[in-house]
C-alpha positions as CSV (number, residue, x, y, z in Angstrom):
1,M,94.8,-3.2,118.6
2,K,91.8,-3.7,116.4
3,C,88.1,-3.2,117.2
4,I,85.8,-5.5,115.2
5,I,82.2,-4.2,115.1
6,V,79.5,-6.7,114.0
7,G,76.5,-5.0,112.5
8,A,76.1,-1.6,110.7
9,G,73.0,-0.4,112.4
10,T,72.8,2.9,114.2
11,S,74.6,1.7,117.3
12,G,77.3,-0.1,115.4
13,L,78.0,3.0,113.2
14,I,78.1,5.3,116.2
15,A,80.6,3.0,117.8
16,A,82.7,3.0,114.7
17,R,82.6,6.8,114.5
18,E,83.6,7.2,118.1
19,L,86.4,4.6,118.1
20,A,87.8,6.0,114.9
21,R,87.8,9.5,116.4
22,Y,89.8,8.1,119.3
23,G,92.4,6.9,116.8
24,I,91.4,3.2,117.2
25,D,91.5,0.9,114.3
26,A,87.8,0.1,113.8
27,K,86.2,-2.1,111.1
28,V,82.5,-2.8,110.7
29,Y,81.1,-6.0,109.2
30,E,77.5,-6.0,107.9
31,R,75.9,-9.1,106.3
32,K,73.5,-7.0,104.2
33,K,74.8,-5.9,100.9
34,V,73.1,-2.5,100.9
35,M,72.0,0.0,103.6
36,K,68.3,0.0,103.5
37,I,65.9,0.0,106.4
38,S,62.5,-0.9,105.0
39,A,59.4,1.0,106.0
40,S,60.8,2.2,109.3
41,S,60.6,5.8,110.2
42,G,61.5,5.9,113.8
43,I,60.4,8.7,116.2
44,L,63.4,10.2,117.9
45,S,63.5,13.0,120.5
46,L,65.3,16.2,119.7
47,N,67.3,16.0,122.9
48,G,68.4,12.4,122.0
49,L,69.5,13.4,118.5
50,R,71.5,16.2,119.9
51,E,73.1,14.1,122.6
52,L,74.3,11.5,120.1
53,H,75.4,14.2,117.6
54,I,73.1,12.7,114.9
55,L,70.9,15.7,114.2
56,Y,71.2,15.5,110.4
57,K,68.8,17.8,108.7
58,E,68.7,15.5,105.7
59,A,67.2,12.7,107.8
60,L,64.5,14.8,109.4
61,L,61.0,14.3,108.0
62,N,58.3,15.8,110.4
63,K,58.5,17.9,113.5
64,L,56.4,16.4,116.2
65,F,54.8,18.5,118.9
66,G,53.1,15.7,120.7
67,A,51.0,12.5,120.8
68,R,47.4,11.4,121.1
69,L,46.9,8.3,123.2
70,F,43.7,6.3,122.4
71,F,42.2,4.0,125.0
72,E,38.8,2.3,124.9
73,N,36.7,5.3,125.8
74,T,39.3,8.0,126.5
75,V,41.7,10.1,124.4
76,M,44.6,11.9,126.0
77,E,46.5,14.6,124.2
78,V,50.0,15.6,125.0
79,K,51.1,18.8,123.1
80,A,54.3,20.8,123.7
81,K,54.7,24.4,122.7
82,E,57.8,23.5,120.7
83,A,58.8,20.5,118.7
84,K,60.1,17.7,121.0
85,A,60.8,15.0,118.4
86,Y,61.1,14.2,114.7
87,S,60.1,11.4,112.5
88,I,63.3,10.2,110.9
89,D,64.3,8.5,107.7
90,R,66.6,5.9,109.3
91,T,68.2,4.9,106.0
92,V,69.4,8.5,105.5
93,L,70.4,8.7,109.2
94,N,72.6,5.7,108.9
95,S,74.1,6.8,105.6
96,K,75.2,10.1,107.2
97,L,76.6,8.2,110.2
98,M,78.5,5.9,107.8
99,E,80.0,8.9,106.0
100,E,81.2,10.3,109.4
101,A,82.6,7.0,110.5
102,Q,84.5,6.5,107.3
103,T,85.8,10.1,107.2
104,S,87.1,9.5,110.8
105,G,89.0,6.5,109.6
106,A,86.7,3.5,110.2
107,K,86.4,0.8,107.6
108,I,82.9,-0.6,106.7
109,S,82.3,-3.8,104.8
110,Y,78.8,-4.5,103.5
111,G,77.8,-8.0,102.3
112,E,80.3,-9.6,104.6
113,G,78.8,-11.4,107.5
114,I,80.8,-12.9,110.4
115,S,80.5,-16.7,110.8
116,K,81.0,-18.5,114.0
117,E,84.4,-19.8,112.7
118,R,85.4,-16.2,111.9
119,L,84.3,-15.0,115.4
120,R,86.5,-17.8,116.9
121,E,89.5,-16.7,114.8
122,I,89.0,-13.0,115.8
123,S,88.6,-13.8,119.5
124,I,91.7,-15.9,119.7
125,K,93.9,-12.9,118.8
126,K,94.4,-10.9,121.9
127,E,94.8,-7.7,120.0
128,N,91.1,-7.8,118.9
129,I,88.1,-6.4,120.7
130,I,84.7,-7.3,119.5
131,V,81.6,-5.1,119.6
132,G,78.4,-7.0,119.0
133,A,75.9,-4.6,117.4
134,D,74.0,-7.3,115.4
135,G,70.5,-6.9,116.6
136,A,68.0,-8.7,118.9
137,V,68.9,-12.1,117.7
138,S,72.7,-11.5,118.1
139,N,75.0,-14.1,116.8
140,V,77.8,-12.5,118.8
141,A,75.9,-12.8,122.0
142,S,75.0,-16.4,121.3
143,F,78.5,-17.5,120.3
144,F,80.1,-16.0,123.4
145,G,77.5,-17.3,125.8
146,F,75.9,-14.2,127.0
147,P,72.7,-14.5,129.1
148,P,69.6,-14.6,126.9
149,I,67.0,-12.0,126.2
150,N,63.8,-13.3,127.6
151,R,61.1,-11.2,126.0
152,F,60.5,-9.8,122.6
153,I,57.9,-7.7,120.7
154,L,57.0,-8.4,117.1
155,T,56.1,-5.4,115.0
156,Y,54.7,-4.9,111.5
157,R,54.6,-1.6,109.6
158,M,53.1,-0.5,106.4
159,E,53.7,2.8,104.6
160,Y,50.9,4.5,102.6
161,R,51.0,7.1,99.9
162,V,49.1,9.7,101.8
163,R,50.2,12.7,103.9
164,K,48.8,12.7,107.4
165,E,46.7,15.8,107.8
166,D,47.7,16.4,111.4
167,E,51.4,15.7,110.8
168,E,52.6,17.3,114.0
169,F,51.2,14.4,116.0
170,V,51.8,10.7,116.4
171,E,48.8,8.7,117.4
172,L,49.0,5.6,119.7
173,F,46.2,3.1,120.2
174,F,46.2,0.8,123.3
175,D,44.0,-2.2,122.7
176,N,45.0,-5.4,124.5
177,K,42.5,-7.4,122.4
178,V,44.6,-6.6,119.3
179,T,48.0,-5.3,120.3
180,K,48.7,-6.9,123.7
181,G,52.2,-6.1,124.7
182,L,52.6,-2.8,122.8
183,F,50.2,-0.7,120.8
184,G,49.2,0.4,117.3
185,W,50.3,3.7,115.8
186,I,49.7,6.2,113.0
187,A,52.8,8.2,112.3
188,P,53.7,10.9,109.7
189,Y,56.6,9.8,107.4
190,G,57.3,12.8,105.2
191,D,54.7,12.8,102.4
192,N,53.6,9.4,103.5
193,T,52.0,7.8,106.6
194,E,53.2,4.8,108.5
195,I,50.6,2.4,110.1
196,G,52.1,-0.1,112.5
197,V,51.4,-2.5,115.3
198,G,53.4,-4.3,118.0
199,I,52.5,-7.4,119.9
200,D,54.1,-9.5,122.5
201,E,55.5,-12.6,120.7
202,R,53.6,-14.9,123.1
203,F,50.2,-13.6,122.0
204,G,50.1,-13.8,118.3
205,K,51.4,-12.5,115.0
206,S,51.9,-8.9,114.3
207,S,50.8,-9.2,110.6
208,Y,47.4,-10.5,111.8
209,A,47.2,-7.7,114.4
210,L,47.9,-5.2,111.6
211,R,44.9,-6.5,109.6
212,L,42.7,-6.0,112.6
213,F,44.2,-2.5,113.3
214,L,43.5,-1.4,109.8
215,R,39.7,-1.9,110.5
216,R,39.7,0.9,113.1
217,K,37.7,3.9,111.9
218,E,40.6,6.3,112.8
219,V,43.0,4.3,110.6
220,K,40.5,4.1,107.7
221,E,40.0,7.9,107.9
222,V,43.7,8.5,107.5
223,I,44.6,6.1,104.7
224,R,41.2,6.2,102.9
225,N,42.0,4.7,99.4
226,A,45.7,5.4,99.6
227,R,48.1,3.1,97.9
228,P,50.1,0.9,100.2
229,L,53.8,1.1,99.5
230,E,56.2,-1.1,101.4
231,G,56.0,-3.0,104.7
232,G,58.4,-4.4,107.1
233,A,58.5,-6.8,110.1
234,N,60.9,-6.6,113.0
235,I,61.6,-8.3,116.3
236,I,62.4,-6.0,119.3
237,P,63.9,-7.1,122.7
238,I,62.1,-5.7,125.7
239,S,64.3,-7.1,128.4
240,L,67.9,-6.2,129.2
241,R,70.5,-8.9,129.2
242,E,71.8,-9.6,132.7
243,R,75.3,-9.1,131.3
244,F,76.4,-7.3,128.2
245,V,80.2,-7.2,128.5
246,D,82.8,-10.0,128.9
247,E,86.2,-8.6,129.8
248,N,88.0,-11.9,129.6
249,K,86.8,-12.5,126.0
250,R,87.0,-8.8,125.2
251,V,83.4,-8.6,123.9
252,L,80.9,-5.8,124.4
253,L,77.3,-5.8,123.2
254,V,75.5,-2.6,122.3
255,G,71.9,-1.7,121.2
256,D,69.4,-4.4,120.6
257,A,72.0,-7.0,121.0
258,A,72.3,-6.0,124.7
259,G,68.5,-5.5,125.0
260,Q,69.0,-1.7,125.5
261,V,65.5,-0.8,124.4
262,K,62.7,1.3,126.0
263,S,60.2,-1.5,126.7
264,S,57.3,1.0,126.8
265,T,57.8,2.0,123.2
266,G,60.2,-0.5,121.6
267,G,62.6,2.4,120.7
268,G,66.2,1.5,121.1
269,I,68.2,4.1,119.1
270,I,68.8,6.5,121.9
271,F,69.7,3.9,124.6
272,G,71.8,2.0,122.1
273,G,73.5,5.1,120.8
274,H,74.6,6.1,124.3
275,A,75.8,2.5,124.9
276,A,78.0,2.8,121.8
277,M,79.5,6.1,122.9
278,I,80.1,4.8,126.5
279,A,81.6,1.5,125.2
280,S,83.9,3.4,122.8
281,K,85.2,5.6,125.6
282,V,85.7,2.5,127.8
283,I,87.6,0.8,125.0
284,K,89.8,3.8,124.6
285,D,90.6,3.9,128.4
286,Y,91.2,0.1,128.3
287,L,93.8,0.5,125.6
288,N,95.5,3.7,126.9
289,N,95.2,3.3,130.7
290,N,94.6,-0.4,131.2
291,A,91.1,0.3,132.6
292,S,88.6,-2.4,132.9
293,L,86.2,-3.2,130.0
294,A,83.6,-4.2,132.7
295,T,83.1,-0.6,133.6
296,Y,81.1,-0.2,130.4
297,Q,78.1,-2.0,131.9
298,S,78.2,-0.2,135.2
299,L,78.5,3.2,133.5
300,W,75.6,2.5,131.2
301,L,73.4,1.3,134.1
302,K,74.4,4.3,136.1
303,E,73.0,6.5,133.4
304,F,69.9,4.5,132.4
305,K,68.9,2.0,135.0
306,K,66.3,4.2,136.5
307,E,64.8,4.9,133.0
308,V,64.8,1.1,132.2
309,I,62.9,0.4,135.4
310,I,60.3,3.2,134.8
311,H,59.8,2.1,131.2
312,N,59.3,-1.5,132.4
313,I,56.7,-0.4,134.9
314,I,54.8,1.6,132.2
315,H,55.0,-1.4,129.9
316,A,53.8,-3.8,132.6
317,L,50.9,-1.5,133.4
318,Y,49.4,-1.0,129.9
319,S,50.1,-4.6,128.7
320,S,48.5,-6.4,131.7
321,L,45.3,-4.5,132.4
322,S,42.0,-4.8,130.6
323,N,41.0,-2.2,128.0
324,S,38.2,-0.8,130.3
325,T,40.6,-0.5,133.3
326,L,43.2,1.3,131.1
327,S,40.5,3.7,129.9
328,G,39.4,4.4,133.4
329,I,42.9,5.1,134.6
330,A,43.4,7.5,131.6
331,S,40.1,9.3,132.3
332,F,41.1,9.6,136.0
333,A,44.6,10.9,135.0
334,K,43.0,13.6,132.8
335,L,41.0,14.9,135.7
336,F,44.2,15.5,137.6
337,G,46.0,17.4,134.8
338,T,48.3,14.7,133.6
339,E,48.0,15.9,130.0
340,K,49.4,19.3,131.0
341,L,52.2,17.8,133.1
342,L,53.3,15.5,130.3
343,S,53.1,18.4,127.8
344,E,55.3,20.6,129.9
345,Y,57.7,18.1,131.5
346,G,57.5,14.9,129.6
347,D,60.6,13.3,128.1
348,M,60.1,10.2,125.9
349,D,63.6,8.9,126.7
350,R,63.9,9.8,130.3
351,P,60.6,9.4,132.1
352,S,62.4,10.0,135.5
353,K,62.4,13.7,134.5
354,I,58.6,14.0,134.8
355,I,58.7,12.2,138.2
356,R,61.3,14.7,139.5
357,S,59.2,17.6,138.1
358,M,56.1,16.3,139.8
359,L,58.0,16.0,143.1
360,R,59.2,19.6,142.8
361,L,55.7,20.8,142.1
362,K,54.4,18.9,145.1
363,A,57.1,20.4,147.3
């Protein structure tokens, strides 16, 4: 039996690593000729890195102890006593994952995309299982008729040659006149600083939003006369596909291809990485014990459905309210000690943890 993985992003490479370690013949096809993720640092939690076994010291750039959240007239600061996250060099991260996958026995082919005709040929052979890890606009999902992803965020990032003075914090700016649907950010990226924005695809272009964001005094103070380096645009799904496994066709979708993204932040590596690990285990059980491939979706939802719902509520809240209302809510939350609660119990991947903590404190 062979497992064909389409896409050599983080989720695809984790799937390749896990499948190979189970002794399954796994081959990854990636249309890009080289592994390069342009101007994309990524902020990943320490817990998430550990859970996925991708805590590679070579990929770690900056320890992050917290975040500052900027609203119209209110600033909230969340600061933990210990580092809770890192800014990550994702190109290095994926390179290390590729090495692990290959060492475990997986084969990885760059510069070799999978056409519709090739997908048809692969799917006809009953000894093949296909894992679609080919991003938000997934050819695998489209070809095999999976339900569509209904909502997307457009992002644009620019890296500047300047070290962020307060490099232990990421700063998030909520402004529905400029970045409706997400936010703007200033994030440390090693010796450089990343400036970025995200915006709901229905409300405009992220490149224009970035130009407006660069006019903020907080951004000007950081980049001053720094030289811009490289930029990058991306499309991020913020809705989960209704179905992301087809047992009859032996196709499983992981990561952005399945819409497994935190809608409140646009981050998908942790959700997608767990999906890849769960899918790999299910494939092993399918081959060895004749288990159902469909259990992949139920297992992932059992682990993350609550988190998806909470992230969706958070996203709906900050993207639908006016700037003045958001600022008022933030100011009210500060009065009731929300900053301290988030600092002590917050988890960027699993917001249900802080809800459970608050309930215990109330009890």
